[in-house]
C-alpha positions, 0 to 999 in steps of 0.5 A: 648334818641337820640331824646331828645339829638337832641332836646337839641342840637338844643335848645343850637345852637339856644341859641348860635346864639342869643348870637352871634347876640348880640355881638358887636365890637371885635378884637383878641389879648392880651393886655399887659402893657410894660415898656421902662425901665423894671428894674425901671418900667418907661415909661409904655405903652400898647401893643396889640399883635395878629395874623391875616391872618397868620401875627403877628402884634403889636399895641400900645394902648393909655391909653384912649382906653385900656378899649374899647380894653379890651371889644373888646378882651373879645367879640372876646374870647366870639365869639371864645368860642361860635363858637367852641361850635356850631361846636362841637354840629353840629358834634354831631348832624350830627352823631346822625342824621346819626345813626338815618337814618341808623336804618331806 
């Protein structure tokens, strides 16, 4: 049973590595539409907020770049999800391998 699970983990990790290699440009953050006058919803602009190297940052994003920035943010979220899954699988793999070695 443990050997089957180890094989499944190894296959999934290989799949994650392939997906990570295929990712393109990325950047952290969230993109929101803001207004200079929120009550009348005038003066709309896009704002990117993120934390990097323990510092909070905000950038204004021109309308023509919004689509590209959204794609990069989605790539970053995908990167984070894949690496998190990889770490969880690696922990499980390590535990299973240690149990198997202890039985020998």
